[in-house]
N, C-alpha and C positions, 0 to 999 in steps of 0.2 A: 471616937466611938462611931461604929458603923450601924447602918440600918439595913434591913433585908426584907425580901418578899419572895415567895415561892411561885414559880410559873411552870406551866406544862405545855408540851407540844405533842400532838398526836396525828397520825395519818402516815403518808408517805414522806416523812420528814427527812429521810436520808437521800433518796433519789431526787427529790425536788430541791435539795440544797437548803431547806429551811433551817435545819439544825446548825449547819456550818455558818449560815448567815447570822443566826442569833448569837452564837459564840463570838463571832467577829464584832457584833454590835456592842456587847458588854465590854470586850477588851478595848475596842477603839474609843469608847466613852469613859475609859479609866475606872470601870467597875470591876468586880470579880464575881465568879460563879463557882458553884460546886454542883456536880451532877449527882443528885440523890438517887434517881432511878433511871435506868435505861434499858428498855425492852425492845429488842430488834426483831422486826418481821423476818420470818425464815423462808418465805417464798415470795414470788413476784407480786401477788395480790395482798399479802399480809401487811398490816399496818404496824408502825413502830410507835413507841411512847417514850417520852423523856420528861423528867421533872428536875428543874434547876432551882437552886437557892441563889438568888441574885443579891449582891451586897454593894453598897455605895457609902460615901462619906456622910451624907445627910439626906433628909427626906426629899429635898428638891432635886438633888443629884439622882437619887433612886427613881423619882418619878419621871425624869427625862429619859432614863434608860428604859423603864417600863413602857413608856410611850412608843419608843422605837421598836421594842420587842413585840408589842401587841400589833403593830402595823404589819409585822411579818409572821403573825400566827401564834405567838406565845401568849398565853392568857393566864391570869392569876388562878391559883387553885382554890382560893377563898373569895369567889366573886361577890361583889356588893352591888346594890342597885345603882343605876346611873343617876347622875344629878342633872337637873335642868332648871332653867330660869326663863321667865317670860321675855320675849323680845320687847325692848323699850319703845320701838317705833317701827314703821314700815321700812323694810330693807336694812334694818339695824339689828345685829345679833348681839347677845351678851358677850362681854369680855371673856376670853377663854373658852369660847364655844368649840365643840368637837368638829373638826373638818374631816370629811370622809375620805377613804381610799375608794378604789373601784372594786374591791373584793367583797364578797358576801359578808355581811356584818349583822350581828344581833346586839340588842341592848337589853339590859336586865331592868325590868320594871315590876315592882311589887313581888319580887322573888321569882319571876318568870322571864324567860328569854323571848324577846320579840324580834322577829326578822325585820330588818329595815327594808321597806319597799322601794323599788326603783333606785337601787344603789348605783351611784356613779361618783367619780372623784370630785373633790373640792366643793362639797355641799355641806349645808347644815342639816341636822337631824331634828325633826319636829315630832313630838309625842302627842297623840290624841288620847286622853285618858278614857274617853267613852268607849273606845274600841275593845280593849286598848290596842293601839297600833302605832307604828313608827314609820316615818317616810322621809325622804330627802326633799329639800328645797334649795334652789339656788338663792344666793343672798338677795338678789333683787325681788325674789318672790316671797320673802319672809314678811309676815304681817305683824303689826303690833299685837302683843298678847300671845303669840305662838309660844308654846313651851319648847324651848331649844335645849338640846343636850349639851352639857358643858363638861370640861375635863376629860379624863380617860377612864374613869371608874365605871364598871358595869358595862363594858363594851367588849365584844368578842369578834375578832376579825378572822376570816377563814380564807387565806390565799389559795389559789388553785394548786392542786397537787399533781405531780407527774409520776405515776406509777412506772415501774421498770418496763412492764409490757407495753408494746405499741401496736396492739392488734386493732383492727377495725379501720374504717375509712378515715378517722381523724388521728391515727397514730403518727402520721408525718408532721403533724402540727406541733410536735415537741422539739423541733430542730432549730428554732431561732432564725437568724438572718444569715443567708449564704448566697454567694454568686457561683458556687462550684457544684451544686447538685445537678444531676442530669435533668435538663429542662423538660423533656417529654414525659419522663416518669413522674416528676413533681406535678406537672399540669394534669396528668392522669389521676394522681391522688387527689388534687383539688376538685377535679370533675366528680370523682367518686364521693367526696365529702358533700358537694352540692347536691348530687343525686340522692344521697342518703338523707340529707336534711329535708328535701322535698318529699321523699317517701314517708317520712315521719310527720309530715304536715307542718314543717318549719318554714320560716320566711328568710329569703335571701335579699340583702340590701346591697346595691352597688353604689359606690362612691367614686365618681369619675371626674377626671380633669380633661381639658380640651385636647390634650395629646392623644386621647383615645380616638378623636375624630381626625386629627392631623396625620396620624400614622396609618390611617386606612382601616381601622378596626370597627368603624361605624356600623357597617351592615351586619357584622357578626354579633356585636352587642345587641343590635336591634333584634336579631334572631333569638338571642337568649331571653330578651324581654317577651317577644311574641310567643315563644314556646313555654313560658312559665318558669324558667330557671332563675329569673330575676323578678322579684315581687315588688320592689320599690327602688327609686332612684334618688340619690342625693348629689346635686351638682351645683356649679356656679353659673352665673349668667353667661360666661364665655363658652362653656360646653354647649349649652342650649342654642346659643346664637350660631356657632359653627356647625352644629348638627343641622339646623334649619337652613343655613347658607348652602350646605352641600346639596340639599334638595332643590333649592331655588336657582342656584348659580353653578352647581357642580364643583364648587371650591370650598376650602376650609381656610379661613384667614387669607383669602385671595389666592391660594395655591390649589391646583388640581391634584388631588391626592392619588390619582392613578398615573397621570403623565408627568407629574411634578412641574408642569408648566405654570407660569404666572400670567394669566390673561390680562389684556389691557384693561385698566381700571379695576383689576381684581382686588386691589387693596381697599376698595370702597365697598366690596360686596357685603362685608359684615354689617356695616352701617345701613346699607340698602335693605338688608334682611330685617334688621330691627324695625326700620321704617315701615316695611310692608306688613310685618306681623302686627305692629301697633295699628296700622290702617285697617287691618282685618278684624281687630277687636281682641287680639291675644292669640296664644298658641292654639288653644282648642278651637277657636273660631276659624283660624287659618286652616286647620285640618278638616273641620266639618264642611267648609266651603270648597275644599279641593285645592286650595292654594298650595298646601304642603301635602305630599303624597308618599313620603317615605322617611325612614330614619328612626332614631331612638325615641325622640319625643313623640313621633307619630305612633309608634307601637305602644308607648305608655298610654296615650289617650285612647287608642282603638281597643286596647285590652284591659283598660281600667286598672293600670298599674300606677299607684300614687307616686308623685314626685315632689321634691322640694328644691326650688332654685333659690339659693342664698346669694344675696348681693354683696358687693365689696366696693371700696372707695374708687377702684379703677374701672368700674363697669361703664361701657357705652350704652346709651339708651335710658335705662335698661329695658328688657322685655317686660310686658305688663305683669306676667306671673312672678317675676323676680321679687323676693321679699327684701326690701331695702332697710327695714328696721332690724338692727342686729339682735336685739333681745327676742323679737318675734321669730326671726330666723333660727336662733338657737333653740327656742321652744319647739318649733316645727321639726328640727333635726332630732331633738331629744325624743320626741314622740316616735319618730321612725326608728331610732336606735334602740329604744326599749322594746320594740316589737320584733326586732331582728334576732334570728338565731345564728346566722352566718353573715359576715360582712366582707365584701370584696372591695378593696381600696385600690383604684387603678390610676396611677400616674398623676397624683395630686398631693402635694405636701400639706399645705395649709388646711385644705378641706378634710384630709385624712386625720390630721391632728384634732381638728374641731369635732369631728364625729367620734374619734377615739376617746375624747374626753367625756363623752356621754355614755360610753359603753361599760357595762359591768365586765369584770375580768373573766366571767364565764362565757361570754359571747365569742364564738370562734371567729377569728379575724385573719384575713390574708391580705397582705400589702404587696403590690407589684409595682416596681418602678425601675427605670434604667439607672437611676442614681442610688447607690447603696445608702447614701446619707439620709435619704427620705425615709427609708425603712428604719434605720437606726434611730433617727430623731423621734419617730412615732413610739418606739419602744422606750426611749429615754424619757418621754413625756408621761410615762406611766402605763401605757398599753402593753404590758409585758406579755399578754396572751397572744399578741400578734406574731405571726410568722411571716417572713419576707422572702420574696423571690426577686432577684435582681436580673431583670431582662427587659427587652423592648415590649411595651404593651401592645404594639402593632403585631407582634408575633404571638404573644400570649393569648389574646382574646380569640383570634381565629382558631388556634389549636384547642383552646378550651371548648369553644362551640362545637368543633368537630368531635371531640371526645364525648360530649354530652349528646350529640345527635343520635336520636333513637333510644336514649336511656329513659326509663320510666320516670314521669313526674307526678305531681299530685292531682292531675286531672283538670287543672284550670283551663 
């Protein structure tokens, strides 16, 4: 005896591959389906619609298939209210709680669809009946008594669609990861996307690794911060140290980034830098007293661009502003990520993945790294909206700054 449930997909389900993906899910999980309705959009902007009858051997088997289908945008035609249970203790969620994707998602509560606020992957969903409203919480943030959504009933996931047309500044962002696109034209497209974001009042977040400093792109990134094309910065302790070291000693990790020479005792410059900044009272104090007079951190402080420096187990020092508590750092990054409209990830694998985990799939994301594996891993971790450019960040950032030079910004 088989059991069945009808699901539907709508939107640009052909161009985006949603329909093909759902067919594959059912077959790969040993279920079966029948296409009851299929209406194809007849032009570039027209949407399509499909209704499928999904069958499985038993209710548990069917539920597992429906779970995977709804993660990819297929939703039951007969939606029911979501189920929820109170959290039994702080940081403890009910068994079978719903774990979010990073796609826009609604839950059904008392017959109405509620959008889940601050959507990001791998979170619990908490319902506030007084709103009513629904919002995400990381597991460590769940409090005893929170009403946590359980199961998969009454949940509607909406993955990003990819219409056939690619007009506008963001059309290039449908191309995925490639090392073969013409660099100059791609960088020009990214510059246009940043400029359009700024014209519309959006915010650009830069996530940067120390290689940005090592490869000589420091001054150009500082220019982007100063001119208002970068609104916020998310970095590790190493990036900030080497940026400050370049100002104090003319080196980055002991190397002169212009002559490529290694001065005597240059290998100690980074720890000397940390010591001098601590002595001054921190980064902002070092800048206010004139100890530090240039660089990315300098421009952030002078132009009131907020930054988060997240620590790691391998940090020297660290700098006073470095957040060494992992949960506190995650929350600070999460706040930045939720405010961003476009994110530039520059030559940093772990930091890019960390920020990417906090981003909804609707946030435009560009990842640049000389190693194609960095970009691929970001996408594989769930940030499918990211597009990648495989190139040297020391070439990318100066070209991007030149492309943006003179372009209109938001007036900051």
